[in-house]
C-alpha positions in Angstrom: -3.4 30.4 -36.5 -0.3 29.3 -36.2 -0.5 30.7 -32.3 -4.1 28.2 -31.7 -2.0 25.3 -33.4 -0.2 26.4 -30.5 -2.0 26.9 -27.7 -3.0 22.9 -29.5 -0.9 21.3 -29.0 0.6 22.8 -25.8 -3.2 21.9 -23.8 -2.8 18.3 -25.7 0.9 17.9 -24.0 -0.1 19.4 -20.8 -3.1 16.5 -21.0 -0.5 14.3 -21.7 1.9 15.4 -19.0 -0.6 15.1 -16.4 -2.5 11.5 -17.8 1.6 10.3 -17.1 1.5 11.5 -13.8 -1.4 10.5 -12.8 -0.3 6.9 -14.1 3.4 7.4 -11.4 1.9 8.3 -8.5 -0.8 5.3 -8.8 2.3 2.9 -9.0 4.4 4.5 -6.5 0.9 3.4 -4.4 0.5 0.2 -5.6 4.4 -0.5 -4.8 3.7 0.9 -0.9 1.1 -0.8 -1.4 2.6 -3.6 -1.7 6.0 -3.5 0.0 4.2 -2.6 3.7 1.2 -5.5 3.2 4.2 -7.9 4.6 5.4 -6.1 6.2 4.2 -7.1 9.5 5.9 -9.9 11.6 4.4 -11.4 14.5 7.3 -12.0 17.0 9.3 -15.0 17.6 8.2 -15.4 21.3 4.8 -14.7 19.4 2.3 -18.3 20.4 -1.4 -18.3 19.8 -2.1 -20.5 22.9 -0.6 -18.4 24.8 -3.7 -15.8 24.3 -6.1 -18.6 24.4 -8.3 -17.5 28.0 -7.8 -22.0 28.6 -4.3 -22.7 29.0 -3.7 -19.9 31.6 -7.3 -22.0 33.3 -6.0 -23.2 37.4 -7.5 -26.7 36.4 -7.0 -27.1 32.7 -3.3 -25.6 32.9 -0.3 -28.3 33.8 1.9 -25.6 34.8 
């Protein structure tokens, strides 16, 4: 009977450790997602006006 209860508690401990590892994996994945979500910064000379096709128009562009 003692061996059966020992095996039962060991299985419970392994299930708890599995759940804890899954929770820690989720937390680390969320932390990485939050870390790299706002990491992209455009270049300093980036301008939406430079990408506008009317800005390169020969008549409409002033330069």
